[in-house]
MARSE-207181 format. One record per residue (C-alpha): residue number from 1; residue in one letter; x, y, z. Coordinates in nm, 3 decimals, always signed. Layout:
BEGIN
@pos->NUM&code->A&u->X&v->Y&w->Z;
...
END
This chain:
BEGIN
@pos->1&code->M&u->+2.175&v->-1.832&w->+0.085;
@pos->2&code->P&u->+1.983&v->-1.629&w->+0.407;
@pos->3&code->L&u->+1.664&v->-1.517&w->+0.384;
@pos->4&code->K&u->+1.743&v->-1.104&w->+0.381;
@pos->5&code->R&u->+1.558&v->-1.060&w->+0.734;
@pos->6&code->E&u->+1.345&v->-0.693&w->+0.693;
@pos->7&code->K&u->+1.468&v->-0.471&w->+0.973;
@pos->8&code->T&u->+1.172&v->-0.320&w->+1.136;
@pos->9&code->M&u->+1.209&v->-0.134&w->+1.539;
@pos->10&code->F&u->+0.973&v->-0.269&w->+1.734;
@pos->11&code->D&u->+1.126&v->-0.548&w->+1.949;
@pos->12&code->R&u->+0.887&v->-0.825&w->+1.899;
@pos->13&code->E&u->+0.997&v->-1.056&w->+2.190;
@pos->14&code->R&u->+0.843&v->-0.732&w->+2.340;
@pos->15&code->E&u->+0.526&v->-0.872&w->+2.659;
@pos->16&code->I&u->+0.233&v->-0.648&w->+2.555;
@pos->17&code->C&u->+0.033&v->-0.853&w->+2.822;
@pos->18&code->V&u->+0.224&v->-0.774&w->+3.097;
@pos->19&code->C&u->-0.093&v->-1.006&w->+3.351;
@pos->20&code->N&u->-0.043&v->-1.309&w->+3.061;
@pos->21&code->S&u->+0.388&v->-1.277&w->+2.953;
@pos->22&code->V&u->+0.242&v->-1.247&w->+2.599;
@pos->23&code->S&u->+0.523&v->-1.079&w->+2.354;
@pos->24&code->M&u->+0.454&v->-0.952&w->+2.069;
@pos->25&code->K&u->+0.564&v->-1.222&w->+1.895;
@pos->26&code->E&u->+0.318&v->-1.434&w->+2.017;
@pos->27&code->I&u->+0.034&v->-1.206&w->+1.981;
@pos->28&code->A&u->+0.132&v->-1.165&w->+1.568;
@pos->29&code->A&u->+0.105&v->-1.511&w->+1.542;
@pos->30&code->C&u->-0.213&v->-1.590&w->+1.726;
@pos->31&code->I&u->-0.388&v->-1.335&w->+1.512;
@pos->32&code->K&u->-0.241&v->-1.445&w->+1.224;
@pos->33&code->K&u->-0.393&v->-1.824&w->+1.339;
@pos->34&code->E&u->-0.674&v->-1.712&w->+1.423;
@pos->35&code->K&u->-0.753&v->-1.441&w->+1.153;
@pos->36&code->V&u->-0.844&v->-1.214&w->+1.382;
@pos->37&code->T&u->-0.903&v->-0.847&w->+1.266;
@pos->38&code->S&u->-1.118&v->-0.679&w->+1.565;
@pos->39&code->L&u->-0.955&v->-0.579&w->+1.946;
@pos->40&code->N&u->-1.307&v->-0.714&w->+2.060;
@pos->41&code->E&u->-1.213&v->-1.054&w->+1.875;
@pos->42&code->L&u->-0.855&v->-1.022&w->+1.961;
@pos->43&code->L&u->-1.008&v->-0.955&w->+2.339;
@pos->44&code->E&u->-1.299&v->-1.238&w->+2.319;
@pos->45&code->N&u->-1.041&v->-1.474&w->+2.127;
@pos->46&code->S&u->-1.003&v->-1.820&w->+2.446;
@pos->47&code->E&u->-0.716&v->-1.889&w->+2.224;
@pos->48&code->C&u->-0.499&v->-1.572&w->+2.244;
@pos->49&code->G&u->-0.554&v->-1.565&w->+2.622;
@pos->50&code->V&u->-0.441&v->-1.190&w->+2.638;
@pos->51&code->G&u->-0.593&v->-0.876&w->+2.749;
@pos->52&code->D&u->-0.855&v->-1.035&w->+2.991;
@pos->53&code->K&u->-0.694&v->-1.023&w->+3.418;
@pos->54&code->C&u->-0.657&v->-0.601&w->+3.347;
@pos->55&code->E&u->-0.739&v->-0.388&w->+3.046;
@pos->56&code->A&u->-0.340&v->-0.168&w->+3.026;
@pos->57&code->C&u->-0.228&v->-0.364&w->+2.667;
@pos->58&code->H&u->-0.544&v->-0.263&w->+2.477;
@pos->59&code->E&u->-0.526&v->+0.133&w->+2.380;
@pos->60&code->D&u->-0.245&v->+0.273&w->+2.537;
@pos->61&code->G&u->+0.036&v->-0.035&w->+2.660;
@pos->62&code->Y&u->+0.074&v->-0.136&w->+3.033;
@pos->63&code->E&u->+0.376&v->+0.116&w->+3.024;
@pos->64&code->N&u->+0.169&v->+0.395&w->+2.880;
@pos->65&code->D&u->+0.391&v->+0.400&w->+2.646;
@pos->66&code->G&u->+0.186&v->+0.262&w->+2.252;
@pos->67&code->Y&u->+0.313&v->-0.062&w->+2.276;
@pos->68&code->S&u->-0.053&v->-0.166&w->+2.292;
@pos->69&code->L&u->-0.328&v->-0.507&w->+2.074;
@pos->70&code->A&u->-0.444&v->-0.258&w->+1.915;
@pos->71&code->M&u->-0.062&v->-0.201&w->+1.768;
@pos->72&code->V&u->-0.019&v->-0.565&w->+1.754;
@pos->73&code->L&u->-0.321&v->-0.556&w->+1.598;
@pos->74&code->S&u->-0.285&v->-0.279&w->+1.326;
@pos->75&code->L&u->+0.058&v->-0.449&w->+1.262;
@pos->76&code->V&u->-0.061&v->-0.764&w->+1.147;
@pos->77&code->K&u->-0.277&v->-0.528&w->+0.907;
@pos->78&code->Q&u->-0.094&v->-0.384&w->+0.768;
@pos->79&code->K&u->+0.181&v->-0.635&w->+0.744;
@pos->80&code->R&u->+0.424&v->-0.528&w->+0.940;
@pos->81&code->L&u->+0.441&v->-0.782&w->+1.157;
END
């Protein structure tokens, strides 16, 4: 019997850090693996490799739509990703 997947309104394959071509799914996995708890920790973490070329993905999102590192971190903390 297949596992029931939780429905989500987020496209986990969407690139959040466009400069480094890193998707929401990859960022969430790194946050969990590295036990990141803050945006500053995430930006300083060399394993995740996000947010180091420009600042668009930090808070507002590359397309100024809220899809950002801060949003992914929040969703991981809420166990929604």
